[in-house]
N, C-alpha and C positions, 0 to 999 in steps of 0.2 A: 503493499501499499504505501509506503513512505516511498519508494524507487519509483511509481509512481505518477504521484503527486511533484516529485521531481520534474520526472521527463513533463508533464506537462508544462509546468511553468517553463521550463528550459524552452518548448515548442513556443508555448506567447511571446518570449521573451526575445524568440527567432525572426518569430515571424513578426514582430514589431519591429523590428531593427531593418526589416525589408520594407517594410509599409512607411520608416521613416527615411531608405535610401531613394525607394521610389521617388519621394514629393521635393528630394535635396540634390541627391547622389545624381540621378538620370535625369531629371529635370533642367539641374545647370550644368552639367555636362558637356564640352565644346572639344569640339577632336582638331586632333593636329592638321592641319590645311582647313579649318574653321567650314565654311558654308561648302566646297566644293566636295564632302566628305561628310556632311551631317548627316545624312541618312547610314549611311558606313559606320559612322562611330557611334551613333546612339543607337544602333544595331546592335552593334561589340560589343560597349554601357550594360546594355537589359541584358544579351546572355549572360553575362559576367554574372550581374546581381543575381539576375533568377537561376540559374541552375546553379551557383552558391548556394543559395537558398534551400534549393530543393535537397542537393547534397545533403548539409544542414539536416532539414526537417527530416530527411532516410535516418538519420543518424538519433535524432533524438526525439521523434513525433512519438507514442505510444498512441496501439494500434486504439484501445479503447476511445481516444479524440479522436478520432475517424468516424464522421456520421452521415448517415445519406438522408439528407428531408429533400422537400423539395428545390432549393435550388438546386443543389451537389448535384440533384434529379436530371434539371432541365439543362448544365450547364453537360450533363456526360453523357446526355440525348445528345446535345450542341458535336460536341468530340466524336461523338459514334457515327453522327452521320458525314460528320466531317470529314474522318477517317473513309469512308463508305464513296463520298467522292470522290476522293484520293487514291483509290483502289478501279474504279472505274473509269478512271480520269484516260483518255486519250494522251496525253503528253506524260505520262513516263517518271521520272525520275523529275523533272519543273514543279509538280506536288510541293515536291519538302521544303524547299527553301522558298520560291515564287520568286516572283521578278524581283525589278532592282526595290523595289519596298519591303520585299522582303515580308510573305503576309504570306506562307507557304504552310504547310501541315506542321513541322517544327513548333513556329512561333504560335498555332493555335493551340495546341499542347500546351506548351507554356501557360500562355494563358488560364485556360483552364485547371493541371493542376496545381499554380498557384492560387485561384481562385478558391478550389476548393479546402488547399490548405491555408489558406488567411481565414476563408468561413467557419472553415472550426478552428481555429487555433488565435487568431489575433483577436487581440477586448480592447474595448472605445478605449480611446488615450485623448482627450484635447493637444495635448502636444502636440498629434499631427497638425492640428488647423492652424497649431502659434509655425509648426516650422511650412508649413503653405504657403501662408502670409510670408515669412522669409525670405522664401525663393523667390515669389512671387516680387515681391521687391527689388529684388535685383533682379528678374529678368527682365522688372518693367522700364525700370531705370535703363538699363542695357539698350531697350529696343527706342526711347525717347531721347537718347542722345545720336541712334543712327537713324531716327526720323527729323536730328536737326542736324544731317551732314555730315557726324563723326562718327568714327572707327576704332574707337578705343583700344579694344582687342586685335584688331587687324584681320576680323572674319570675312571678308570680302576680298576676293584677287585685286591682284596688285593694282591700283589706280581707278576702281568700283567704288561704289558707293550706295548705298539701300537708291538715292535717287534716278539712279540709272535703272532699276527696274523698268521692263516693257521698253526698251533703248538698248541697253548695250546686252542682255539676256534676255531669258521669258520668265515675267513672272516678281514676285519681290522679296526678298529676304529679309528678314530681322529677331532681331530675340535669339532665346538660347534655344528655340526649333527649328532655324532655319528660315521654311516656305512661312509668309503671316499668316496662310491659315493656318497652316499648326498653332503657330502660336499666339494667333487671336480664340481657337479653340481652348485652350488650356487657359488665358487669360480669362475668358467669357464665362467657366468654368470654376473660378477659384471667385472670380467677381462676386456671381451668383452665392455660392458659400460662404462668404467671407460675411456679404452683406444681410445673410438669414442669420447667421451668427452675434450681428451687432440687434436685427431684433430679436430675436429668441432669447440669448442670452446678457444681453445687454453687456456687449462686448465692445465700449466704443469706441476704443484704440485702434480696432480689426475695420473703422472707418479709411480710414488715411489708405492701409495697402488696398480697400475695394475699389477707396475716389482715383490713385496713384495704377492701376488698372483698367478703369473706366476711360480717363484720357490715355492711356495708351490706345485703349481700341482706338479710341476718337482720329485719334493720330493715324490709325491703320488701315480705319475706311472700310473694314472686314464686314459686306451688311451681312452676312449668317449671323456672325457675331451677337449684332445686337437685333436680332431676331431671333436668336434660341436667350436670348436676357429678356428680351419683351414677354415673349410666351412663359418662360419663368417665372417671374411676378407678375399675369395673370392668372395662370392657373394656380399659383403656388401660396393666391392666397391664403387659400384651406390649409395649406403646411405653415404658415405663419401666424394665421391668426384661429388655430382649432378648436377654440372655443363657441366658435361660433361659420362651424365647418358648413351649414348646406347654405346659407345667407351667401356664404365668402363664392360657393358652384355657382350657385345663380348670378352671385357679380362677378364673375368671370366668364360664363356664359356670355353674359348681355355686355360685358367689356369686348369679347369676341369679335360679337354679332356687331356693336354699333362703328368696331374696323373693318372691320372688311367691308359693312357698305360705305364709310369714306375712302377705302381702299378702293374701290369699283370707282367711282366718282373720281378719283383723279387726272389730271390730265397731263402732268407731269413727263417728268425725261428720267432715267438713272434706274434703278433698281428697283423704287417704288413705282414708276412709270413700265417695267414692262411687267408688276402685277398685277399691276392693276389690269393693263391690257390683257391677260390672262384670264384674270377673274370676266372680262368679258367675252372671252372664245376668241381672243387673237392670241398666234405664238407666227415665234420664229425662233428657226432653228442658233441665231444667235443671243438668243437670252439669256441671260444667268453665262456671262459668260464663254459661251458657249455651249454649257450646260444642258440646253435642253435638247441639241442637236444629239450629245454623248450620248442624254436619256433613247432617244429615237433610236441609232444604232443597236443597244445593248435592249432591246426588244426581240429582237431575231434570236440573238442569242438564250433570252428564255424559252423563246419555244424551243427549240432544237433540243436540249437538254436543261426541262424546268426541274425535276424531281431532286437532280446529285448534281447540278452544272457539270461546267466542265476541270473541276477539280481545286482545292486551294488555291491561291497565287498563281491561278493563269489566264486573269484578264488579259496578258500584255501579247499572249499567243491567238487571240481570240477574233485577231484581225479588225478592231473598229477602224478606225479612220482617222486618220491624222489629221492634228488639230494645227494650222496655218499660224506661225506668227509671221509678222511683217515689220522688215528692218530694214531701213532707208530705202524701203519701197518693194529689196527681194524677198518673194515669200519664202517660210523656211518650216517646214513639215517637222511637225513636233509630235512622239507615238503618244497615244494613250494608255497609261496605263491604270486606268481604276477610271469606274464612274464617276467620282465626284458625290456620291450618293450612298455612302454605307450599307442599308436593309437592300439598294438595286444592286449593289457588286458582291452585296453575298450569294445574291439569290442568282447571278451569271455565275460565280466563282466556288459554292456551296451547293446550290440548287432549295428547293423549297422546303425540305423538310431543315433542313439547316438552320433557313432563315426562322424556319415557323418555332422550332427548338429557342434562339435565341431572345426571339421576340416574349416567349412565354418567361425566358427570363427577366427581361430587363422590365415589362407589363408587372410583372410578380413583383419586382424589387418595388416602382414607383409604388403599387399598389399598398405593400405592407406601406412602406413612411407616410400614405397616408391615413390610413389604416391607426398607425402608433403617433404618429406629428406633435399628442400632446409632451411625446419626448422629445427634445431641442435635433439627438442629433440626426433625426430622422426628418425633421423639416430640412434640416444642415446638406442631408444627400440628397434628399425628393428636390430641393432644389437646384442643385446640380444636373440630377438625374432630366428635370425635367430640360432642361438648357442646354446639356451635348444629345437628346435624344432629340430635340429640334433641328440643333445645328448638323446630325449625322446625316438629315438631306440634302445638304450640299457639300459636305467635305469627304475628305477620305481616310479611313483610318489602317493609322502604319502604326510599330512599336515605339514613336512617341511620341502618339496621343492613348490609344487604349487602354495601357492599362491603367492612366488616373481614373477611367471612366467604370473596368472592370475594379478597379477599390472604390468607389462609391456604392457599386453594387453589394461590394461585400461588406462594407460596413449598413449596407442597408437591410441584410438578410442576417446580422449578428445579433444572437437573444438581445429581449428587451431587458435594460438596468439603465440605473445610474451611470454615467459617464465620472 
């Protein structure tokens, strides 16, 4: 009995250290070579931390600590469907690592294995919130310096800066995540969680890193991040004020309907203008920086292999028409390696079975947050999950962003107890 308690305590300690490493080491890690090697460097860091965690847990976790409940079951079904998709894939060994985004079977296995262990052994700890605020503050300060024209850590290739984006190179890069879409995704998640902590826990000092995150998002101008925050703010009212949950849900529905009606009448340009035209039944492939065209090209791929997809990490092999980037009047084709919609990407790669299991896990975690919103931890996690779930409609899942969404799910499925 005594040895079992010691093993359990050690497993909890190791799990806590791994969670801390995710929100600090992985988030702040910058590879040698800067943005040119960001994806490769982050993946190596993710592998080192995660495989080290799995190896340590294999040595210390007691068997009785591992349990199968609905969350672990849904994650297990997701992994089983992903493995079956890989086994039936016509692309052979390409399913193991995937393309340049490294989203193959190995990565999916690590996501589920670490989720399983964390959901069984991690204990909620407010210090994770404080570490998140610390990391986000540093990342925001770096991003703001870059948007002001500075490159203090020399992350850009020689002679280039943030403002050379979509001119000297395709896209924009800033912060500790590289691509601004990844940077904005993590800042938006953090802003929602930190602001929820201010409201629910009265941790007023967290308003400073939250405000810094919002200002950084404003400077980056990523529309998906603001949509995620807006949806979390509207539908998270029941999380922030659980004593009046029924009234808050009615208010959320009313605000959503009003926003859609106002948006449909909008006659301006930009992202809002494109959304308004979509609501009026007008659609062009260039909407959403070309996302609409990519989504259309994905539909035949779904029809070709609806249940199991082409195999994890094989999107880049499915023949989606390249995106054309123009520089100095010359057209340069850019390969499309993701659907720019996590759900559609999962459907194309791993099929409807894996997507159903994944959605069951996410929706189950969200439902648990709403049911237990009187405990602040669930309100915080629910706000982050709402934001991330909405942003997933327009973003790409990578090892740079996905571990934090999985960590939010972990915190949502841990047993109810005061932290």
